[in-house]
N, C-alpha and C positions, 0 to 999 in steps of 0.2 A: 344794076339790080339793087333794090333797097335792102338794107341790113335790118333784120328783125332781132331785137334784143329784149329779154325779159329779166335779165340778171338783177336789175335795180329793184323791180317789183318783187322778185322772189326773195331778195335779201332784206330789203328795207321798205317794202310796200306799206306795212303797218306803222313802222317807227318813223319813217321820213318819206311820206308819199310824194311830196313835191320833188325831192331830190331823185327819187326813183323814177318819176315821170320824166324829169329832165335828162337823166342818164339814158333811159330807154328810147324816148321819143325824139329828143333833140340831138344829143350827142351821136347816138347810133342811127336813129330814124331819119335825121336830116344831115348832119355834118358828114357822117361816114357814107351816106348814100348819094353824095354829090359826085357821081362818077364822071360827069361831063367836065369837071375841073381837074380832079385827080382820080386815078384808078384805085381800087381797093388795095392793090399791090403797093402803090406809091404811099398810100396812107399808112399801111402796115409798116413800111420802112421808116417813115417819119416818126411814128409812134414808138417803135422799138428803140430807136436812137434817143428819142426824148426821155423815155423812162430810164434807159441805161444811164444817161448823163446825170440824172438826179439820184442814181443809186437805188432806184425802186425795183429791185429784182424780187418781187413778191408774187402772189397768185395772179395779180393783174398782168404782170410781165409775162408769166407763163401763158396766160390766155392770149396775149398779143403775139407771142412767138408762135403759138399754134395757129392763130389766124394768119400770120405771115406765111406759114407753110401752106395753109389751105389756099391762100391768095397767090401762090405761085413762086414765092421766094425759096430757092433751093438751099440745101445745107451749105454748099460751097459759097453761094452768094451771102448767106447769113454770116459765115465766118469772115468774109471780106468786109462786110458792113461793120461788124463789131471791131475788127482790127483797125479799120480806118477811124472809127469813132473813138477808139481808145486814146489816140493822140490828142484829142480835144476834150474828151469827157474825163479821162483819168484811167491809169493802168489798173488800179485795184477794182474800179467799177467794171472794167472790161473782164477781169478774171471772174467776178461774180456773175456777170451776164453770160459768159461762156459756159460756166458750170450748168446753168439752167438750159441754155440753148442746146448744149450737147445732149442733155436728157431728152428734150423735146424731139430733136431730130434723129436721135438713135431709136426712139419709139417708132419712128417711121420705118427704119430699117427692119426692126423686129417684126412690125406688122406686115411688111412686105414679104419677109421670109416665111412668116406663118401662112400668108396667102398662097405663096408658091408651093409650100409644103402641102397645103390643102388641095390645090389643083392637081398636084402629082398624085396624091392619094385617090382622088376622084378618077384618075386616068387608068387605074388598075383595079382588079378585083381582090388582090391580096392586101392585107393590112401592112402599114409601115412598121408597126411594132414600137418597141421601146428603145431608148438610147442604148447603143451597143457598148456599154461601159466595160464589160468584161474583156473586150479586145481593143479598147480605145487606145492603148499604148502602141498598137500596131497600125494605127490609121493616122493620116494627116487630114484634119477636118472631122466633122461629125457624121457618124453613121448610125443606122437603126437596124434592129434585128427582130424578126417575127418568126418564131419556130412554127412550121406548118406540119411537120411530121418528125417525131423523135423515135419511132419504132420502125422495124424492118429497114427502112432507108431514111437517113436524116435529110430533111428538106427545109431550108430556111430562106425566107425572103430577106435579102440584105438591101438596104436603101442607103444611098450616098447623097449628101447635099452637094451642090455645085462645088467643084474643085477637090472634093474629098476623094481619097484613094487609099488603099491599103499598102503596106510595105511589100517589098519584094519578099517572096516566100516560096517554099518548096513543100509538096506533099510527099510523104514517105510511107512505105508499107512493105512488109515482107512478101506479100502476095496480094494482088488486086489493088484496090485503093484508087486514089486520084479524086477528081472532082469534075462535075458538069455544071456549067453556068447556062441558065435559060433566061434571056433578057425579057423583061415584062413591061418596062415603062421607062421613058426618058432616053437619054443618050449617054454613053460611057465609052471607056477604053479598056482594051485587054492587050497586054504586051508580054512576050516571052523574051528572056535574056538573049541579046544578040540579034533580035529581030525587030522589024518596024512595028509600032503599035497599030492595032486595028480598031476602028470605030465600031461601036456596038449600038444596035437599035432593037426595039421590041421584036421578038420572034427569032433573033439570032441565038445560036447555040454554040457554046465553046466547050470542047472536050480537053481536059487538062490531065495528062498522064502523070504518074509519080515521077519524081526526079527532075521535073521541069521548073526552073526558076522563073517566076512570073509575078505580075501584079494586075489589079483591075480597079476601076473606080469611075467616077462621074466625069463628064465633060465640064469645062469651065463655066458654062452658062446654062447648065441643065441638071435637075435632079435625075437620079438614075437608080433603078431597082433591077435586081436579077435574083432568080432562085438559085441557091447554091445546093446542089445535090451531092451528097457524100457517097461516093462509090464504095460499097462494102469491100473490106479487105482485112488482112491479118496484120496486127500491130501498126495500125495507121497513126501517123503523127504529122504535125505541121512544124516546119522549121521557119521561124520568122527571122528576116534579115534586115538590111538597111532600108530606110525610107526612100521614096521616090522624091528627089530634090525638086524644089520649085523650078530651077533652071531646066531640068530634064522634062518636067511636066509641061511648062509653058512653051517648050520648043516643039511640041507635038503638032 
């Protein structure tokens, strides 16, 4: 597929029209488009290493890192490419290249997370809400909170990013109290102390009496949302305990 480029004309079309034409039509229109000899992926690899070896980690280097990503070079492969080239091009040049490469390829992770979050939002009728900053100290990972009802009965939509879970905790009350979880999107876990964890899916309902030590959260590869319904009671409190360790979580 031919590479279409207008950067030369956009930046230098009036000041240096011939240079702009050579950049857009020859370098990208002809050299970069000769896929029968080298693929776009191969050309990206060669170009990134060439620029790094000259210490040219400027806007053009960022552009070619982004092109490399678009042409199929993964984050892991880019790290290996720069590591290998470092022994020939120079260690300081590699450090400079890695700083920019990390930014470019972390943008991919951020964009991917945003896409998955948007897909999760579209899978349910309730809003994800805002970052659950008020309770962040009691969670491993990021969670979000959307109050749906704060009178009569408290109802909150709680959303967990993949691998996120809250600490072990216990609901207390002198009378009544406890909590009901109504799963609305994604996949998650619920576990009571001394029992096996149970997988949660949309439509599942969990009744949590007072005095029961438990935790709940998302599965490793899925966003998860549930409605947390506060059962009315007298002197209701939450006792937050230790976190669910990575070892215990990954063993599920």
